[in-house]
C-alpha positions, 0 to 999 in steps of 0.5 A, a space after each residue: 383649318 376646319 370650319 367652325 359651325 354654330 347652330 343658330 340658337 348657340 350663335 345668339 347665346 354666344 353673342 350675348 357673352 361679354 366681348 372679352 369672354 367671346 374672344 377667349 372662347 373663339 381663340 380656343 375654338 380656332 385651336 380646335 379647328 386647327 387640330 389642337 386643344 386649348 388649355 381651357 378645353 376639357 372632355 365633357 363626361 357623359 356625352 361620348 368621346 369627342 365632345 369637349 367643354 370650355 368652362 371660362 370663369 370671366 370676371 364675376 361670372 362663368 361662361 360655357 361652350 360645348 363642341 364636337 371635335 368631328 362633325 363632318 369636316 367642321 367642328 
């Protein structure tokens, strides 16, 4: 499994998400790190190939995460 890297600002924002939303997104990121694609991840248009977006409706809000499939040996 590849390492999941987060920028400092992104890590702070991710920690603000509700625990349930964080768990679902973390699971999707682990799937990506293992070489797969979670059902909730989609290619993000306009940023080039290999950029994925997780758009998660959760309770009454929506949460988004964007990740690059290839960043050296990490995602």
